[in-house]
C-alpha positions in Angstrom: 0.6 -5.4 16.6 -1.5 -2.4 17.5 1.1 0.1 16.2 1.5 -1.8 13.0 -2.3 -2.0 12.5 -2.7 1.8 13.1 0.1 2.5 10.6 -1.4 0.2 7.9 -4.9 1.6 8.3 -3.6 5.2 8.2 -1.5 4.6 5.1 -4.3 3.0 3.2 -6.9 5.5 4.2 -4.6 8.4 3.3 -3.9 6.9 -0.1 -7.6 7.0 -0.9 -8.0 10.4 0.6 -5.8 11.9 -2.1 -8.6 11.3 -4.6 -11.3 12.8 -2.3 -9.3 15.9 -1.7 -8.7 16.2 -5.5 -12.4 15.9 -6.3 -14.0 17.7 -3.4 -11.4 20.4 -2.5 -9.3 21.1 -5.6 -12.2 21.3 -7.9 -13.7 24.2 -6.0 -10.9 26.6 -6.8 -10.9 26.8 -10.6 -13.3 25.8 -13.3 -10.6 24.6 -15.7 -9.0 22.5 -13.0 -12.4 21.1 -12.1 -13.0 20.1 -15.7 -9.6 18.4 -16.0 -10.1 16.5 -12.7 -13.6 15.4 -13.7 -12.4 14.3 -17.1 -9.5 12.3 -15.6 -11.8 10.7 -13.0 -14.2 9.6 -15.8 -11.2 8.2 -17.7 -10.1 6.3 -14.5 -13.6 4.9 -14.1 -13.8 3.9 -17.7 -10.5 2.0 -17.5 -11.6 -0.2 -14.6 -10.2 -2.7 -13.5 -7.0 -1.0 -14.6 -4.9 0.4 -13.2 -4.8 -2.5 -10.7 -3.0 -0.5 -8.1 -5.9 1.9 -7.8 -8.9 -0.5 -8.1 -7.5 -3.6 -6.4 -5.4 -1.9 -3.8 -6.1 1.8 -3.0 -9.9 1.5 -3.5 -10.5 -2.1 -2.4 -8.2 -2.2 0.6 -9.7 1.1 1.9 -13.2 -0.3 1.5 -12.3 -3.5 3.2 -10.8 -1.6 6.2 -13.5 1.1 6.6 -16.6 -0.8 5.6 -15.8 -4.3 7.0 -12.7 -3.8 9.2 -11.0 -6.5 7.2 -7.3 -6.0 6.8 -5.6 -7.9 3.9 -2.1 -7.5 5.3 -0.3 -9.0 8.2 2.9 -9.2 10.1 4.9 -12.2 11.1 8.2 -13.1 12.7 10.7 -15.9 12.2 12.9 -16.5 15.2 16.1 -18.5 14.3 17.7 -19.6 17.6 21.1 -21.2 17.9 21.5 -24.9 17.8 23.3 -27.1 20.3 24.6 -30.5 19.2 25.5 -33.2 21.7 27.8 -36.1 20.9 26.0 -38.9 22.8 29.2 -41.0 23.0 31.5 -38.3 24.4 29.1 -35.8 25.8 30.9 -33.1 23.8 28.7 -30.1 22.9 29.0 -27.7 20.0 26.9 -24.6 19.5 25.8 -22.9 16.4 25.1 -19.2 16.5 21.6 -17.8 16.3 20.7 -16.2 13.0 19.0 -12.8 12.9 15.2 -12.7 13.6 13.2 -12.0 10.4 10.2 -9.8 10.3 7.6 -10.2 7.6 5.1 -7.6 6.5 3.2 -9.0 3.5 -0.2 -8.7 1.9 -2.1 -11.7 2.9 -4.9 -11.9 0.3 -6.2 -10.3 -2.8 -4.4 -9.3 -6.0 -1.2 -8.3 -4.1 -1.0 -11.4 -1.9 2.6 -12.3 -0.9 4.0 -8.9 -1.9 5.8 -6.7 0.7 3.5 -4.1 2.1 6.0 -1.3 1.7 6.5 -2.1 -2.0 2.8 -1.9 -2.6 2.5 1.4 -0.7 5.4 2.8 -2.8 3.7 1.6 -6.0 0.5 3.3 -4.9 2.3 6.6 -4.1 4.1 6.5 -7.4 0.8 6.0 -9.2 -0.8 9.0 -7.5 2.3 11.1 -8.3 1.9 10.3 -12.0 -1.9 10.8 -11.9 -1.5 14.2 -10.2 1.4 15.2 -12.5 -0.8 14.5 -15.5 -3.5 16.8 -14.2 -0.9 19.6 -13.4 0.5 19.3 -16.9 -3.0 19.6 -18.5 -3.8 22.5 -16.2 -0.7 24.5 -17.1 -1.2 23.9 -20.8 -4.8 25.1 -20.6 -4.2 28.0 -18.3 -2.8 30.3 -21.0 
């Protein structure tokens, strides 16, 4: 439980930290880069509530965790033990094998409720990758 909680919190906080590093650190190195980053941030704010992965997961889940210590994800387990059948007339017993234990890591509330946590984290990472790639492309085009 505790290990999972630390991993979830760390993952969500680091996802949001990408934007802070971009706006606070990367903008300090180059005026053209700063202008592109600021323009893209304004575009992102103007598009709210889309993209949902940023506003309803990266931003919202981070705020829930850091400001309210509310975590909208959970873990669960389904244990599937073997079954024994007893014939009451003969006393004969038959045994069914246990099935593998299932572990569940799903989002428990909000816009991503019911989705696998790893899938939502992957979607968020991929979104950041596209966002940053767009900035890099613009920067390279404007650098010359």
